[in-house]
GUSE-410998 format. One record per residue (C-alpha): residue in three letters; x, y, z. Coordinates in steps of 0.25 Angstrom, whole numbers, plus 2048, in hexadecimal, padded with zeros to 3 digits. Layout:
REM GUSE-410998
alaXYZ/...
REM end
This chain:
REM GUSE-410998
unkB11E89E9C/unkB1EE89EA4/unkB1CE89EB3/unkB1EE96EB8/unkB1FE9DEAB/unkB19EABEA9/unkB12EA7E9D/unkB0FE9BE94/unkB12E99E85/unkB0AEA5E81/unkB10EAEE8D/unkB08EB8E94/unkB00EC3E8E/unkB08ECDE96/unkB15EC8E90/unkB11ECDE82/unkB1AED8E7B/unkB12EE5E7C/unkB13EEBE6F/unkB10EF9E6D/unkB17F05E67/unkB24F01E60/unkB2FF03E6A/unkB39F08E61/unkB36F09E52/unkB44F0EE4E/unkB4BF02E55/unkB42EF8E4E/unkB45EFFE41/unkB54EFFE44/unkB54EF0E48/unkB4CEEDE3B/unkB57EF4E33/unkB62EECE3A/unkB5AEE0E35/unkB5EEE4E27/unkB6DEE4E2A/unkB70ED7E22/unkB68EDCE16/unkB70EEAE16/unkB76EE8E08/unkB69EE3E02/unkB62EEFE08/unkB6CEF8E02/unkB6AEF2DF5/unkB5BEF3DF6/unkB5DF01DFA/unkB65F04DED/unkB5AEFDDE4/unkB50F05DEB/unkB57F12DE8/unkB59F0EDD9/unkB4AF0ADD9/unkB45F17DDF/unkB4FF1FDD6/unkB49F19DC9/unkB3BF1ADCE/unkB3DF29DD3/unkB42F2DDC5/unkB36F28DBE/unkB2CF33DC1/unkB36F3DDBD/unkB38F36DAF/unkB28F35DAE/unkB27F44DB1/unkB31F47DA6/unkB28F3FD9D/unkB1CF46DA1/unkB23F53D9E/unkB26F4ED90/unkB17F4BD8E/unkB12F58D94/unkB1CF60D8C/unkB18F59D7F/unkB09F5CD82/unkB0CF6BD85/unkB15F6DD7A/unkB0AF67D70/unkB00F72D74/unkAFDF7DD69/unkAFFF88D73/unkB0DF83D77/unkB11F80D69/unkB0DF8FD65/unkB14F95D71/unkB21F8DD6E/unkB20F91D5F/unkB1FF9FD62/unkB2BF9ED6B/unkB33F96D60/unkB33F8AD6A/unkB3BF92D74/unkB38F8DD82/unkB3DF9AD89/unkB34FA2D80/unkB28F9AD83/unkB2AF9CD92/unkB2DFABD90/unkB21FADD88/unkB18FA6D92/unkB1EFAED9E/unkB1BFBBD97/unkB0CFB7D95/unkB0AFB3DA3/unkB0CFA4DA1/unkB1AFA1DA7/unkB15F95DAE/unkB11F8EDA1/unkB1EF92D9B/unkB26F8CDA7/unkB1DF7FDA6/unkB21F7ED97/unkB2FF81D9A/unkB30F76DA4/unkB2AF6BD9B/unkB33F6ED8F/unkB28F6FD85/unkB2CF6DD77/unkB20F72D6E/unkB1BF6AD63/unkB22F5DD66/unkB17F57D6F/unkB1BF4CD78/unkB2AF47D77/unkB26F38D76/unkB35F34D75/unkB39F3BD82/unkB2CF36D89/unkB2FF27D85/unkB3DF28D8A/unkB38F2ED97/unkB2DF23D99/unkB37F18D95/unkB41F1ED9F/unkB36F1EDAA/unkB33F10DA7/unkB41F0BDA9/unkB43F13DB5/unkB37F0DDBC/unkB3AEFFDB8/unkB49F00DBD/unkB43F06DCA/unkB39EFADCB/unkB45EF0DC9/unkB4DEF7DD4/unkB41EF7DDD/unkB3EEE8DDB/unkB4DEE5DDE/unkB4CEEDDEB/unkB3FEE6DEF/unkB45ED8DEC/unkB51EDBDF5/unkB49EE1E00/unkB40ED5E01/unkB4CECCE03/unkB51ED6E0E/unkB44ED6E15/unkB42EC7E15/unkB51EC4E1A/unkB50ECEE25/unkB42EC8E2A/unkB48EBAE29/unkB54EBEE32/unkB4AEC5E3C/unkB42EB8E3C/unkB4FEB0E3F/unkB52EBAE4A/unkB45EB8E51/unkB45EA9E50/unkB53EA9E56/unkB4EEB3E61/unkB43EA9E65/unkB4DE9FE67/unkB55EA8E70/unkB4AEADE79/unkB48EA7E87/unkB3CE9EE8A/unkB37EAAE93/unkB35EB3E87/unkB2BEA8E81/unkB24EA7E8E/unkB21EB5E8F/unkB1EEB9E80/unkB12EB4E79/unkB15EAAE6E/unkB0BEB0E64/unkB12EBEE66/unkB20EB8E63/unkB1AEB0E57/unkB14EBDE52/unkB22EC4E53/unkB29EB9E4C/unkB1FEB7E41/unkB15EC3E3F/unkB1FECEE43/unkB2AEC9E3B/unkB21EC6E2F/unkB1CED5E30/unkB2BEDAE30/unkB2EED2E24/unkB22ED8E1D/unkB26EE6E21/unkB34EE4E1D/unkB31EDEE0F/unkB26EE8E0B/unkB2BEF4E12/unkB3AEF4E11/unkB3AEF6E01/unkB2FF00E02/unkB35F08E0C/unkB42F08E05/unkB3CF0CDF8/unkB33F16DFE/unkB3FF1DE05/unkB47F1EDF8/unkB3BF22DF0/unkB38F2EDF9/unkB47F32DF8/unkB47F31DE9/unkB3AF38DE7/unkB3EF43DEF/unkB4AF46DE7/unkB42F46DDA/unkB37F4FDE0/unkB41F59DE4/unkB48F58DD7/unkB3BF5BDCF/unkB36F66DD8/unkB3BF69DE6/unkB2EF71DE9/unkB25F66DE6/unkB2EF5DDEE/unkB2DF65DFA/unkB1EF66DF9/unkB1CF57DF8/unkB25F55E05/unkB1BF5EE0D/unkB12F52E10/unkB1DF48E13/unkB20F4CE22/unkB11F4CE25/unkB10F3EE1E/unkB1CF39E26/unkB17F3EE33/unkB09F38E31/unkB0FF2AE2D/unkB19F2AE39/unkB0EF2EE43/unkB04F23E3E/unkB10F18E3D/unkB14F1BE4B/unkB06F18E50/unkB04F0CE47/unkB11F05E4B/unkB0BF04E59/unkAFFEFDE54/unkB07EF4E4B/unkB0FEF0E57/unkB02EEDE5F/unkAFDEE5E53/unkB08EDCE53/unkB07EDAE62/unkAF9ED7E61/unkAFCECDE56/unkB06EC6E5E/unkAFCEC4E6A/unkAF1EBFE60/unkAFBEB5E5A/unkAFEEB1E68/unkAEFEAEE6B/unkAEDEA7E5E/unkAF9E9EE60/unkAF5E9BE6F/unkAE7E97E6B/unkAEBE8FE5F/unkAF5E87E67/unkAEBE85E72/unkADFE83E68/unkADAE76E6E/unkADBE7BE7C/unkAD3E88E78/unkAC8E7FE73/unkAC8E75E7F/unkAC6E81E89/unkABCE88E80/unkAC5E94E7F/unkAC2E97E71/unkABAEA3E74/unkAC4EA9E7E/unkACFEA6E74/unkAC7EADE68/unkAC4EB9E72/unkAD3EBBE75/unkAD6EB9E66/unkACBEC4E63/unkAD1ECDE6D/unkAE0ECCE68/unkADBECCE59/unkAD3ED9E5C/unkAE0EDFE62/unkAE8EDBE56/unkADEEE1E4D/unkADDEEEE54/unkAECEEFE55/unkAEDEEBE46/unkAE2EF5E42/unkAE8F01E49/unkAF6EFEE43/unkAF1EFCE35/unkAE7F08E36/unkAF2F11E3B/unkAFCF0DE31/unkAF2F0DE26/unkAF0F1CE28/unkAFEF1FE23/unkAFBF1CE14/unkAEFF24E12/unkAF6F2FE1A/unkB02F2FE11/unkAF9F2EE05/unkAF2F3BE0A/unkB00F42E0B/unkB04F3DDFD/unkAF7F43DF7/unkAF9F50DFE/unkB08F50DF8/unkB02F4DDEA/unkAF9F58DEB/unkB04F62DEF/unkB0DF5DDE4/unkB01F5EDD9/unkAFEF6DDDE/unkB0CF72DDE/unkB11F69DD2/unkB06F6FDCA/unkB09F7DDCD/unkB18F7ADCA/unkB14F75DBC/unkB0BF80DBA/unkB16F8ADBD/unkB20F82DB5/unkB29F7FDC0/unkB27F70DBE/unkB24F68DB2/unkB17F60DB2/unkB1FF53DB1/unkB27F57DBD/unkB1BF59DC5/unkB15F4BDC1/unkB23F45DC4/unkB23F4CDD2/unkB15F47DD5/unkB19F39DD2/unkB25F3BDDC/unkB1CF41DE6/unkB14F34DE5/unkB21F2CDE6/unkB25F34DF2/unkB18F31DFA/unkB16F23DF5/unkB22F1DDFC/unkB1DF25E09/unkB0FF1FE07/unkB15F11E05/unkB1DF12E12/unkB10F17E19/unkB08F0BE13/unkB13F02E19/unkB13F09E26/unkB09EFFE2C/unkB13EF4E28/unkB1FEFBE2D/unkB19EFEE3A/unkB14EF0E3B/unkB22EEBE38/unkB29EF4E42/unkB1FEEEE4D/unkB22EE0E49/unkB31EE3E48/unkB31EE8E56/unkB2AEDCE5B/unkB34ED3E55/unkB40EDBE5A/unkB3AEDAE68/unkB3AECBE66/unkB48ECBE61/unkB4CED4E6D/unkB46ECBE78/unkB50EC6E82/unkB56EB9E7F/unkB5CEAEE87/unkB6AEB2E8A/unkB73EAAE80/unkB7CEA3E8B/unkB88E9BE87/unkB8DE8FE8D/unkB98E91E97/unkB9AE82E9A/unkB96E76E92/unkB8EE6AE97/unkB95E5DE99/unkB95E54E8D/unkB8DE4CE8D/unkB83E53E96/unkB7EE4AEA1/unkB71E52EA4/unkB71E55EB3/unkB6AE61EB7/unkB6AE6AEC3/unkB62E76EC8/unkB66E7DED5/unkB5FE88EDC/unkB58E8CECF/unkB4EE97ED0/unkB46E9DEC5/unkB39EA5EC2/unkB32EAAEB6/unkB2EEB7EBD/unkB36EBEEC7/unkB2BEBFED1/unkB28EB0ED2/unkB33EA5ED4/unkB30E98ECD/unkB3CE8FECF/unkB42E91EDD/unkB4FE8BEE1/unkB4DE7EED8/unkB58E73EDA/unkB59E67ED1/unkB64E5CECE/unkB61E53EC3/unkB6CE48EC0/unkB6FE43EB2/unkB64E3AEAC/unkB5AE3DEB7/unkB4BE3FEB4/unkB45E4BEBC/unkB36E4DEBC/unkB31E5BEC0/unkB23E5BEC5/unkB1AE66ECC/unkB0EE6EECB/unkB0CE78EC0/unkB14E84EC2/unkB1EE7DECA/unkB2AE81EC1/unkB2CE73EBA/unkB2DE79EAC/unkB35E85EB1/unkB40E7BEB5/unkB40E76EA7/unkB42E84EA2/unkB4DE86EAB/unkB54E79EA7/unkB52E7CE99/unkB57E8AE9C/unkB4BE91E95/unkB4CE9AEA2/unkB58E9EEAA/unkB57E9BEB9/unkB56EA7EC3/unkB61EA0ECC/unkB67E93ECE/unkB6EE89EC5/unkB6AE7FEBB/unkB75E75EB6/unkB77E6AEAC/unkB82E60EB0/unkB86E6AEBA/unkB88E75EAF/unkB80E81EB3/unkB76E87EA9/unkB7DE94EAA/unkB89E8FEA4/unkB81E89E98/unkB7AE8FE8C/unkB6BE8DE8B/unkB6DE85E7E/unkB77E7CE85/unkB6DE79E90/unkB62E77E87/unkB6AE6DE7E/unkB6AE64E8A/unkB5BE63E8C/unkB50E5DE84/unkB41E60E87/unkB34E58E84/unkB28E62E88/unkB1AE60E8A/unkB17E69E7E/unkB1DE62E72/unkB23E6BE68/unkB23E66E59/unkB25E6FE4E/unkB20E6FE3F/unkB29E65E38/unkB2BE56E37/unkB2BE4CE43/unkB3AE4AE3F/unkB3DE58E40/unkB36E5AE4E/unkB3EE4FE54/unkB4AE53E4D/unkB49E61E54/unkB4FE5BE60/unkB5DE59E59/unkB62E61E4E/unkB67E59E42/unkB60E4CE48/unkB60E41E3D/unkB53E39E3A/unkB59E2DE41/unkB5BE35E4E/unkB4DE3BE4D/unkB46E2EE4B/unkB4EE27E56/unkB4AE32E60/unkB3BE30E5B/unkB3DE21E5E/unkB43E23E6C/unkB37E2DE6F/unkB2DE23E6A/unkB28E2CE5F/unkB2DE24E53/unkB21E1BE52/unkB16E26E51/unkB1FE2EE48/unkB20E23E3E/unkB11E21E3E/unkB0FE2FE38/unkB0EE30E29/unkB1BE37E27/unkB22E32E34/unkB2EE3BE38/unkB2BE44E2D/unkB1DE47E31/unkB1BE56E32/unkB16E5CE3F/unkB0FE6AE40/unkB12E73E4C/unkB08E6DE54/unkB0BE5EE50/unkAFDE5BE4E/unkB00E4EE47/unkB04E47E53/unkAFFE45E61/unkB05E4CE6E/unkB0CE40E72/unkB12E3EE65/unkB17E4DE65/unkB1DE4AE73/unkB25E3EE6E/unkB2AE46E62/unkB30E50E6C/unkB36E45E75/unkB3CE3FE68/unkB42E4DE66/unkB48E4DE74/unkB4EE3FE71/unkB55E45E65/unkB5AE51E6C/unkB60E47E77/unkB61E51E82/unkB69E4EE8F/unkB5DE54E98/unkB4FE52E95/unkB43E5AE99/unkB35E54E98/unkB2AE5FE9B/unkB1CE59E9C/unkB1FE50E8F/unkB13E47E91/unkB09E4FE97/unkB00E51E8B/unkB00E42E85/unkAF8E36E88/unkAFCE2BE91/unkB01E21E86/unkB09E2CE7F/unkB0EE30E8C/unkB14E22E8E/unkB1BE23E81/unkB20E31E84/unkB25E2DE92/unkB2CE21E8C/unkB33E2AE81/unkB37E34E8C/unkB3CE29E95/unkB46E26E8A/unkB49E34E88/unkB4CE36E96/unkB56E2AE97/unkB64E2FE9B/unkB5FE3EE9B/unkB5DE47EA6/unkB4EE4AEA5/unkB44E55EAB/unkB35E51EAA/unkB2AE5AEAD/unkB1DE53EAF/unkB0FE56EB5/unkB0BE47EB2/unkB13E42EBE/unkB11E33EBA/unkB1BE36EAF/unkB27E3AEB7/unkB27E2EEC1/unkB34E29EBB/unkB3CE36EBE/unkB48E35EC6/unkB44E41ECE/unkB37E48ECE/unkB37E57ED2/unkB2AE5DED8/unkB2AE6CED6/unkB21E77EDC/unkB23E86EDB/unkB30E84ED4/unkB36E7BEDF/unkB39E6CEE0/unkB30E68EEB/unkB32E59EEA/unkB3CE50EE2/unkB3EE41EE1/unkB39E34EDA/unkB2BE32ED7/unkB29E27EE2/unkB30E30EED/unkB28E3CEEA/unkB1BE34EEA/unkB1FE2FEF8/unkB21E3DEFD/unkB13E40EFA/unkB17E4FEF7/unkB16E58EEB/unkB19E4DEE1/unkB0FE44EE7/unkB04E4EEE7/unkB07E51ED8/unkB07E43ED4/unkAFBE3FEDC/unkAF3E4BED6/unkAF5E45EC8/unkAEEE38ECC/unkAE3E3DED5/unkAD5E3AED0/
REM end
């Protein structure tokens, strides 16, 4: 943990983003819509395919209704009573209707008139076959258009999410160190991985379905009003109730989905911390307390997830209920209309299919509401990360001299992490080119904070820092950081080969440069003893090599970078004495001709320094060479002596 920071790598619990009700659902939807801007042409093409698909699919029930009318007319026309009736009227339809009306059977007459009965001919199989074939072609073409739409939308969704991942990755590179100090790593990882994956799932599975459902509802409504305006109005009675109920439940479920992803982030943070510190957890017998904390967070995640899934799960059966009510209304009114001859039997069958097609997309949307609400909550969390305040993108007003000499000055520097507590107070320091400055002091004195200010991870509250007399305020952060190289106590090696890890220090480095840096850092020997040498694959924890060997690799990386100013932060504190000798020898070579800042608790390792600064409470209380400071018997003497007391 950095001295004086408000939190360590995992931050403070109070710094967590408090996720509750979605702050502005419309704004989230609008921003997601803007994300599809580069895919506008493909979206229009997908919309056109969807319209054609729905058009062909919607025509199908009408054709099948006509086919049913052919069958029904053939069966009715083959009955003896109908044959006799038409024979008596000399096959005149008008005569049959008039006769039945005179005998109080006008409804039967209207029904026979609506289906165009031709007595004695039976079922017209030629017409029936034509209609069935036509329906098959219509459904097949509709399916092909639907497949094309799905194919295009899959590409649109994945490219959109890929751009979002890129934006998030670039955003992380622009965020100040303060953001990472005050936000849990697990929560950030959850936003970058879980939330974006969730958005991807929602877009890919939901976009096509929403588009198709909207077009289907429009197309089906047109066909329903074409067949029977009265039945169409009846079937729409339940729609407002269904929409109102779905919206009411969705509004509440979104709050729970937001809470679910918040608790998931906290749980991930705890798991990451306990996994990283697994050995320490075992050593200090903290397994039970760790599991208790896990159980607590897991229970909260379960409760939030259960409430979210339960609420969103209510929507589908509710929509199914309204669909069944709608079906009953259509069956009753439709049956009456057939009996009165106002509609043909085939038209009612077709209308029933349209009613199902009308409620089906609404039911499908309802079944996806849990996914949609979850996606909105995830999108909001990702956008909050993207909206986080960045470091000001400063441009260099002046250029550093070429070559950079490496002299550093700090004048009247003041800094605090929190406004109510000053950490660095009127700090002054002059470091000529090529000098090695050691900074020592008790924990919390501000040693690492000085490094953060030199690297410009934080901006000073007041005062001036300069390189070769060029103030930081005249330089961009990138320009400042290009001058520095760092070797830290916590070695960082990524998953990849040893060659790639060393080569990280210089873009485009050749194999010869990498191996030369490793030799200078005294790492070449142990690398060549490995089975694959420089091509040995390391995992994220670099478990195949020792702590000292990891440190030598980071020193080799620093050699390759060839910085003008070097910062060594407790680089030998976690290795054995023999390895320390190797690392000290490697760092002595690395320091040659460079301005160096060395932070160390093991004071025996900094006796060589040109000047030693003793810090207490953010101020320099002593400075000088080792022998002079020991002779003063002051703060340095007490620190040094305490390390060798019995």
